[in-house]
C-alpha positions, 0 to 999 in steps of 0.5 A: 411683833411685826409692825408695818412702817409703810407700803410702797406706792408708785415709782417716781423717776427713772432711778428706782425712787418710790413714794410710800404710804406711811403707816407710822407716826414717826417716819423720820425715825424709821425711814433713815439712810442705812436702815434695813427694813423687812418686807411683806411678802418676804421675797421682796426684801429686805430693803436698805434705805438709800435716800429719803425726801419729802415733797409736798407732804409726800415721802419718797424713798430710794432703796439700795436694792431697787435701781430701776423704774421697772424694779420700783414698779414691781415693788409697788404694794410691798409692805415695809416692816420692822420688829416692834413692841406693843404700845403702852398707850391706852387708846393706841392701836396698830393697823394689823390689830384693827384689820379684820374686826367686825364693824357694828352699830351700838345695837349690835347690828352688822355694818361690815369689816374693817379693812384698812386704816388710812393716815390723813392730815386731819385724822385717821380714817377707818376703812370699812367694807360693807356687805355690798362691797362699798368701802366707807371711810369713817373718821377715826375719832371718838364721836364716830368710833366710840369703842374698839374692842380688839379682844371681842373682835369688833369696833362700834360705829356711830357715823353721821348719815351719808358715810355708809351706803344704803342708809335711810335718813332718819325722819324726826317729827311730822312733815306737812304737805 
């Protein structure tokens, strides 16, 4: 199975260094000098990690095959991949398993489609594209995503009011004039 380790971001400096958006929980094991990573699209690689540094929580990588700023800018958006095994953790999913799943409410009404999973410092964010094009970012915690059913092709969402576009606030009780 192909697993995405990171996505190449912006060029940094003049000698081909790039920022990377991590897609792995163990970047210190995956992004080491000498490591050869496949790419998606395949025509962009494979790429050999030459140097890695972390600054301000952001990872920067220089690849042996990317020596100029122009080459680094051309590589933006390329995904770095490896062959990997299925996780044996019960509540662990890979991004590729989540992307494309239907996002629904507990009653089955459609919310949208999962288009990405962002790794943030506090928790991961499930990115859901709603029918009108709005991209909602839902914290990927059990309270807001109580069910992930890859086989059925859906995730159940219970986000608080305000995270989804076009929501009307629930009115409880009576209002006085």
